[in-house]
C-alpha positions as CSV (number, residue, x, y, z in Angstrom):
1,M,-7.9,30.7,11.6
2,D,-9.3,28.8,8.5
3,I,-6.3,26.5,8.6
4,L,-6.7,25.8,12.4
5,K,-10.4,25.0,11.7
6,V,-9.4,22.6,8.9
7,I,-7.0,20.9,11.2
8,S,-9.5,20.8,14.1
9,D,-12.4,19.6,12.0
10,S,-10.1,16.9,10.5
11,Y,-9.0,15.5,13.8
12,E,-12.5,15.6,15.3
13,G,-14.1,14.1,12.2
14,Y,-11.6,11.3,11.8
15,A,-11.6,10.5,15.6
16,N,-15.4,10.2,15.5
17,Y,-15.2,8.1,12.3
18,L,-12.7,5.7,13.9
19,W,-14.7,5.4,17.1
20,N,-17.8,4.6,15.1
21,E,-15.8,2.1,13.0
22,I,-14.8,0.2,16.2
23,T,-18.1,0.5,18.1
24,Y,-20.6,-0.1,15.4
25,P,-19.8,-3.2,13.2
26,G,-21.4,-3.2,9.8
27,W,-21.0,-4.1,6.2
28,H,-19.5,-0.7,5.4
29,N,-17.0,-0.8,8.2
30,Y,-13.3,-0.8,7.2
31,F,-12.1,-1.9,10.6
32,Y,-14.0,-5.2,10.7
33,W,-13.4,-5.9,7.0
34,L,-9.6,-5.6,7.8
35,I,-10.1,-8.1,10.6
36,G,-12.3,-10.4,8.5
37,V,-10.0,-10.4,5.4
38,S,-7.0,-11.0,7.7
39,A,-8.6,-13.9,9.5
40,F,-9.6,-15.4,6.2
41,F,-6.0,-15.5,4.9
42,F,-4.6,-16.5,8.3
43,L,-6.9,-19.6,8.2
44,L,-5.8,-20.4,4.6
45,E,-2.2,-20.2,5.7
46,L,-3.0,-22.6,8.5
47,A,-4.9,-25.0,6.3
48,K,-2.5,-25.2,3.4
49,P,0.7,-23.4,3.8
50,W,3.0,-23.1,0.8
51,R,6.2,-23.0,3.0
52,K,5.3,-25.8,5.4
53,D,8.3,-25.4,7.7
54,Q,7.5,-21.7,8.4
55,A,6.1,-21.1,11.8
56,I,2.4,-20.3,12.1
57,L,3.3,-17.1,13.9
58,R,6.2,-16.4,11.6
59,K,9.1,-14.0,12.3
60,D,7.8,-10.4,13.0
61,F,4.1,-11.5,12.8
62,W,3.1,-9.3,15.7
63,L,5.1,-6.3,14.3
64,D,3.3,-6.7,11.0
65,F,0.0,-7.1,12.8
66,F,0.5,-3.7,14.5
67,Y,1.5,-2.1,11.1
68,M,-1.8,-3.3,9.7
69,F,-3.8,-1.2,12.1
70,F,-1.3,1.7,12.3
71,N,-1.2,2.2,8.5
72,F,-4.9,1.6,8.0
73,F,-6.2,3.7,10.9
74,L,-3.8,5.2,13.5
75,F,-1.6,7.1,11.1
76,S,-4.5,9.0,9.7
77,L,-5.7,9.8,13.2
78,I,-2.2,11.0,14.3
79,I,-1.3,13.2,11.4
80,Y,-2.2,12.3,7.8
81,N,-5.9,13.2,7.7
82,A,-5.4,16.7,9.0
83,A,-2.2,17.3,7.1
84,S,-3.7,16.1,3.8
85,N,-6.8,18.3,4.3
86,V,-4.5,21.3,4.8
87,V,-2.6,20.5,1.7
88,V,-5.8,20.1,-0.4
89,Y,-7.1,23.4,1.1
90,F,-3.9,25.3,0.0
91,F,-3.9,23.5,-3.4
92,N,-7.5,24.4,-4.1
93,D,-6.9,27.9,-2.9
94,L,-3.9,28.2,-5.3
95,L,-5.9,26.9,-8.2
96,A,-8.8,29.3,-7.4
97,S,-6.3,32.2,-7.4
98,I,-5.5,31.5,-11.1
99,G,-9.1,31.0,-12.0
100,I,-9.4,27.2,-11.8
101,N,-12.2,26.1,-9.5
102,N,-12.6,22.5,-10.7
103,L,-10.0,20.0,-11.8
104,V,-12.5,17.5,-13.1
105,A,-11.9,16.8,-16.8
106,F,-14.0,13.6,-17.1
107,E,-16.9,13.3,-14.8
108,V,-16.9,9.5,-14.3
109,M,-19.1,9.7,-11.3
110,T,-22.0,10.3,-13.7
111,W,-21.4,6.9,-15.3
112,P,-23.0,3.6,-14.0
113,T,-21.5,2.5,-10.7
114,W,-19.7,-0.5,-12.1
115,A,-18.1,1.7,-14.8
116,H,-16.7,4.5,-12.5
117,L,-15.5,1.9,-10.0
118,L,-13.7,0.0,-12.7
119,V,-12.1,3.1,-14.2
120,G,-11.2,4.4,-10.7
121,F,-9.6,1.1,-9.8
122,I,-7.6,0.7,-13.1
123,V,-6.4,4.4,-13.1
124,R,-5.4,4.2,-9.4
125,D,-3.6,0.9,-9.8
126,F,-1.7,2.1,-12.8
127,I,-0.6,5.3,-10.9
128,Q,0.4,3.1,-7.9
129,W,2.4,0.8,-10.2
130,W,4.5,3.8,-11.4
131,T,4.8,5.1,-7.9
132,H,6.0,1.8,-6.7
133,R,8.7,1.8,-9.4
134,L,9.7,5.3,-8.2
135,L,10.1,4.0,-4.6
136,H,12.7,1.6,-6.0
137,A,14.3,3.9,-8.5
138,S,14.9,6.9,-6.1
139,P,17.7,6.3,-3.6
140,R,15.9,8.6,-1.1
141,L,12.5,7.0,-1.4
142,W,14.1,3.5,-1.3
143,E,15.3,4.2,2.2
144,F,11.7,4.5,3.3
145,H,10.5,1.6,1.2
146,K,13.1,-0.7,2.8
147,V,10.7,-1.0,5.7
148,H,8.4,-3.1,3.5
149,H,11.3,-5.1,2.1
150,S,12.7,-5.9,5.6
151,V,10.2,-8.8,5.8
152,E,12.3,-12.0,5.9
153,Q,9.4,-14.5,6.2
154,M,6.3,-13.8,4.1
155,G,2.8,-13.9,5.3
156,F,-0.5,-12.0,4.7
157,A,0.2,-9.4,7.4
158,A,3.4,-8.3,5.6
159,H,1.1,-6.5,3.1
160,L,0.7,-3.5,5.3
161,R,4.2,-3.3,6.8
162,Y,5.4,0.0,5.2
163,H,6.8,3.3,6.3
164,W,4.2,6.0,6.9
165,M,6.0,8.2,4.3
166,E,4.7,5.9,1.6
167,N,1.2,7.0,2.4
168,V,2.3,10.6,1.8
169,V,4.1,9.7,-1.5
170,Y,1.3,7.6,-2.9
171,R,-1.5,10.0,-2.0
172,T,0.4,13.0,-3.3
173,I,1.0,11.5,-6.7
174,E,-2.5,10.1,-6.9
175,Y,-4.3,13.3,-6.1
176,I,-4.3,15.2,-9.5
177,P,-4.8,12.2,-11.8
178,L,-7.8,11.0,-9.8
179,A,-9.2,14.5,-9.3
180,L,-9.1,14.9,-13.1
181,I,-11.6,12.1,-13.5
182,G,-13.7,13.2,-10.5
183,I,-12.4,10.7,-8.0
184,G,-11.4,12.0,-4.6
185,L,-8.5,10.7,-2.4
186,R,-11.0,9.0,-0.2
187,D,-11.1,5.6,-1.8
188,F,-14.3,3.9,-2.8
189,F,-15.3,1.3,-0.3
190,I,-15.5,-1.6,-2.8
191,I,-12.2,-0.7,-4.5
192,H,-10.4,-0.4,-1.2
193,I,-11.6,-3.7,0.2
194,F,-10.9,-5.5,-3.1
195,T,-7.3,-4.2,-3.2
196,L,-6.9,-5.0,0.5
197,A,-7.9,-8.6,-0.2
198,V,-5.6,-9.0,-3.2
199,G,-2.7,-7.4,-1.3
200,H,-3.2,-9.8,1.6
201,F,-3.3,-12.6,-1.0
202,N,-0.1,-11.5,-2.7
203,H,1.8,-11.7,0.6
204,S,0.2,-14.8,2.0
205,N,1.9,-18.1,2.5
206,I,-0.3,-20.1,0.1
207,R,-0.1,-21.3,-3.4
208,I,-3.1,-21.0,-5.8
209,N,-3.0,-21.8,-9.5
210,L,-4.7,-18.8,-11.2
211,G,-4.2,-20.1,-14.7
212,L,-4.4,-17.3,-17.3
213,F,-5.5,-14.9,-14.6
214,K,-1.9,-14.7,-13.3
215,Y,-1.3,-12.4,-16.2
216,I,-3.9,-10.0,-14.8
217,F,-3.8,-10.3,-11.0
218,N,-0.8,-10.3,-8.7
219,N,-0.3,-13.5,-6.7
220,P,2.1,-15.0,-4.1
221,Q,4.2,-16.9,-6.6
222,M,4.9,-13.6,-8.5
223,H,5.2,-11.3,-5.6
224,I,7.6,-13.4,-3.6
225,W,10.2,-12.4,-6.3
226,H,9.5,-8.8,-5.7
227,H,10.8,-9.4,-2.1
228,A,13.8,-11.5,-3.2
229,H,17.0,-10.8,-1.4
230,D,19.1,-11.5,-4.5
231,L,18.2,-10.3,-8.0
232,P,20.2,-10.4,-11.3
233,E,22.4,-7.4,-12.0
234,D,20.1,-6.1,-14.7
235,R,17.2,-6.2,-12.3
236,V,18.7,-4.7,-9.1
237,R,16.1,-1.9,-9.2
238,G,13.3,-4.4,-8.6
239,V,10.8,-6.6,-10.4
240,N,7.1,-7.4,-10.3
241,F,6.0,-4.0,-9.1
242,G,2.2,-4.7,-9.4
243,L,0.1,-4.0,-6.4
244,T,-3.2,-5.5,-7.5
245,L,-2.7,-6.1,-11.2
246,S,0.2,-8.0,-12.6
247,L,-0.8,-6.8,-16.1
248,W,1.5,-3.7,-16.0
249,D,4.5,-5.9,-15.3
250,Y,3.8,-8.0,-18.3
251,L,3.1,-5.0,-20.5
252,F,6.3,-3.1,-19.4
253,R,8.4,-6.2,-19.2
254,T,9.3,-6.0,-15.5
255,N,7.9,-9.4,-14.8
256,Y,10.4,-12.0,-13.4
257,I,9.5,-15.5,-12.2
258,P,12.5,-17.7,-12.9
259,H,11.2,-20.6,-10.8
260,S,8.7,-21.2,-8.0
261,G,10.6,-19.1,-5.5
262,R,9.1,-20.9,-2.5
263,D,12.3,-20.9,-0.4
264,I,14.3,-18.0,-1.7
265,P,15.9,-15.6,0.9
266,L,13.9,-12.4,1.3
267,G,14.9,-8.9,2.1
268,F,17.8,-6.9,0.6
269,P,21.6,-6.8,1.0
270,G,22.2,-5.5,4.5
271,V,18.7,-6.4,5.9
272,E,20.4,-8.2,8.8
273,D,21.5,-4.8,10.1
274,F,18.1,-3.0,9.5
275,P,16.2,-1.9,12.6
276,K,13.9,-4.6,14.0
277,D,11.4,-2.5,15.9
278,F,8.6,-0.2,14.7
279,I,10.0,3.1,16.1
280,H,13.5,2.8,14.6
281,Q,12.1,1.4,11.3
282,N,10.0,4.6,10.9
283,L,12.9,6.8,11.8
284,H,15.3,5.0,9.5
285,G,14.6,7.0,6.3
286,F,15.1,10.4,8.0
287,Q,18.2,9.3,9.8
288,N,19.7,8.0,6.6
289,L,19.0,11.3,4.9
290,K,20.8,13.2,7.7
291,K,23.9,11.0,7.3
292,K,24.0,11.7,3.6
293,K,23.9,15.5,4.2
294,T,26.8,15.5,6.7
């Protein structure tokens, strides 16, 4: 009964949260921040596009637009919020059975706000960088990650085109490291909005000279190569894995920007045969695994 109550409370709580997000606009409202940040980069792409011959409503724009709201809101309503709460419930119960009632090793929440936000952001981004590399290195996880790489024309909305299994992979791997420093899976508002904005920026059809900051923050001229259709043989597992920070790529020598990359083909070998609609894209990874087993 406890599990059923966890599931029931999770659905009810998130449904109420989502309803309030939509019906009560405010400064602490993810829904309207997503709309606002998206509108900002859409206007930038209109005003000064990097690829001038690319249509304003580029290929798959509306598909990516749906992905933005699905992955930011609807997926949690449908399954993730309840499922993750159940997993956390069992995990905490398991720890309690062996005498561990608190995972926190460093209580960063007692630090000044700017300090624990900065530490939380850096730790989370570092974990996500390694997770992103794993999505490319593991043949099974790559099948799910192909959804994100099926983008053939880049624009801000491509940022949130990804298979829902990626949510599961990222959050699962993040849980223990973030818990150890006292940071829960529910992202801090400021961190989440900042990474949303940088992610939109990375995928947008604009060109901005960041100067020396390009060695710290990801940017369109770097990230376009992450989506390149063709890579050198010694880089076939991917390049430029940074989500928000480019710093990790320079530190671990996975950076790769041979030239501007403005007009390079995007995707991966075989992308022309990859499913084009939302349903089949999100079934792809599972169907591919079944084929490998038979």
